Every structure is written in structure tokens, then in C-alpha cells.
C-alpha positions as a Markdown table, in Angstrom:
| # | Residue | x | y | z |
|---|---|---|---|---|
| 1 | Phe | 4.5 | -26.8 | -6.7 |
| 2 | Thr | 4.9 | -23.1 | -5.7 |
| 3 | Ala | 4.5 | -22.2 | -9.4 |
| 4 | Val | 1.1 | -24.0 | -9.4 |
| 5 | Leu | 0.0 | -22.1 | -6.3 |
| 6 | Arg | 0.9 | -18.8 | -8.0 |
| 7 | Gln | -1.4 | -19.6 | -10.9 |
| 8 | Leu | -4.5 | -20.4 | -8.9 |
| 9 | Ser | -6.8 | -18.1 | -6.9 |
| 10 | Leu | -6.6 | -19.5 | -3.4 |
| 11 | Pro | -7.0 | -16.6 | -1.0 |
| 12 | Ala | -7.2 | -18.8 | 2.1 |
| 13 | Ala | -4.2 | -20.9 | 1.2 |
| 14 | Cys | -1.3 | -21.3 | 3.6 |
| 15 | Leu | 2.0 | -22.7 | 2.2 |
| 16 | Ile | 4.5 | -24.4 | 4.5 |
| 17 | Glu | 7.7 | -25.5 | 2.8 |
| 18 | Leu | 9.9 | -28.0 | 4.7 |
| 19 | Asp | 13.2 | -29.7 | 4.1 |
| 20 | Lys | 13.3 | -33.4 | 4.8 |
| 21 | Thr | 14.9 | -32.7 | 8.1 |
| 22 | Asp | 12.1 | -30.3 | 9.2 |
| 23 | Ala | 9.0 | -31.5 | 11.0 |
| 24 | Leu | 5.5 | -30.1 | 11.3 |
| 25 | Pro | 4.0 | -29.4 | 14.7 |
| 26 | Glu | 2.2 | -32.4 | 16.2 |
| 27 | Thr | -1.0 | -30.5 | 16.0 |
| 28 | His | -0.8 | -30.2 | 12.1 |
| 29 | Pro | -3.0 | -32.7 | 10.3 |
| 30 | Ala | -0.1 | -33.8 | 8.1 |
| 31 | Tyr | 2.2 | -34.5 | 11.1 |
| 32 | Gly | 4.0 | -37.8 | 10.7 |
| 33 | Lys | 3.0 | -38.3 | 7.0 |
| 34 | Lys | 5.9 | -39.6 | 5.0 |
| 35 | Thr | 6.8 | -40.1 | 1.3 |
| 36 | Ala | 9.8 | -41.6 | -0.5 |
| 37 | Ala | 9.5 | -38.9 | -3.1 |
| 38 | Glu | 12.1 | -36.1 | -3.3 |
| 39 | Thr | 9.4 | -33.5 | -3.6 |
| 40 | Ala | 5.8 | -33.9 | -2.5 |
| 41 | Ala | 2.8 | -31.9 | -1.4 |
| 42 | Trp | -0.2 | -32.5 | 0.9 |
| 43 | Ile | -3.4 | -30.6 | 0.6 |
| 44 | Cys | -5.0 | -30.2 | 4.0 |
| 45 | Ser | -8.3 | -28.6 | 4.9 |
| 46 | Gly | -9.4 | -28.4 | 8.6 |
| 47 | Gln | -8.0 | -31.6 | 10.2 |
| 48 | Arg | -8.1 | -33.6 | 6.9 |
| 49 | Cys | -5.2 | -34.2 | 4.5 |
| 50 | Leu | -5.5 | -35.7 | 1.0 |
| 51 | Pro | -2.9 | -38.2 | 0.0 |
| 52 | Ser | 0.5 | -36.8 | -1.0 |
| 53 | Val | 1.0 | -35.7 | -4.6 |
| 54 | Thr | 4.4 | -35.6 | -6.4 |
| 55 | Asn | 3.4 | -34.3 | -9.8 |
| 56 | Pro | 2.7 | -30.6 | -10.3 |
| 57 | Ala | -0.1 | -31.2 | -12.8 |
| 58 | Asp | -1.8 | -33.6 | -10.4 |
| 59 | Phe | -1.3 | -31.1 | -7.6 |
| 60 | Arg | -3.1 | -28.4 | -9.7 |
| 61 | Glu | -6.0 | -30.7 | -10.4 |
| 62 | Met | -6.3 | -31.7 | -6.8 |
| 63 | Leu | -6.3 | -28.1 | -5.7 |
| 64 | Arg | -9.0 | -27.3 | -8.2 |
| 65 | Met | -11.2 | -30.2 | -7.0 |
| 66 | Glu | -10.7 | -29.4 | -3.4 |
| 67 | Arg | -11.6 | -25.7 | -4.0 |
| 68 | Ser | -14.7 | -26.8 | -5.9 |
| 69 | Ala | -15.7 | -29.0 | -3.0 |
| 70 | Thr | -15.5 | -26.1 | -0.6 |
| 71 | Gln | -17.5 | -23.8 | -2.9 |
| 72 | Arg | -14.7 | -21.4 | -3.7 |
| 73 | Pro | -15.0 | -19.9 | -7.2 |
| 74 | Pro | -12.3 | -20.5 | -9.9 |
| 75 | Ala | -11.6 | -16.8 | -10.3 |
| 76 | Asn | -8.2 | -15.6 | -11.6 |
| 77 | Asp | -6.7 | -18.9 | -12.5 |
| 78 | Gly | -3.7 | -18.7 | -14.8 |
């Protein structure tokens, strides 16, 4: 997933990497969300999170769609 993030222009992105034993703060919009997948990602904006994604190609497409919805241009995508 980090390789996908490096390929896209997302200047306002914030990445939080957690192990299964780590927890997000209660104030984070993804707090308490679970998945059975070994590796998963959530895309959150404001207080809203999209469903988890476990495939890097799907993650890339979801990031592009989310960026498009927030009117961010697709500049510098790899």
C-alpha cells in the first residue's frame, strides 16, 4: 500500500501504519474498524472512512476516486 501512495500526488495525505496489536485513538474516524485480512487500508476524509481495502490496485483506484471527489488534480501520478 505504501508503494501505491508513493506513486500518487496526495499532498494532504497522512499515513498511519499499525500492527494488529496497535490501536487508533478513539477520536480517529477508523477507530474500532476491524478486518480479517492480514493487510488492509482505510481511506478516511474528515470524519468519514471508506470500507477497508485489501488489494493495492483497488486501493489506488479508491484513492483516485476520492481525490477526484475532493477536486484535487491528478498531477504527478506514477
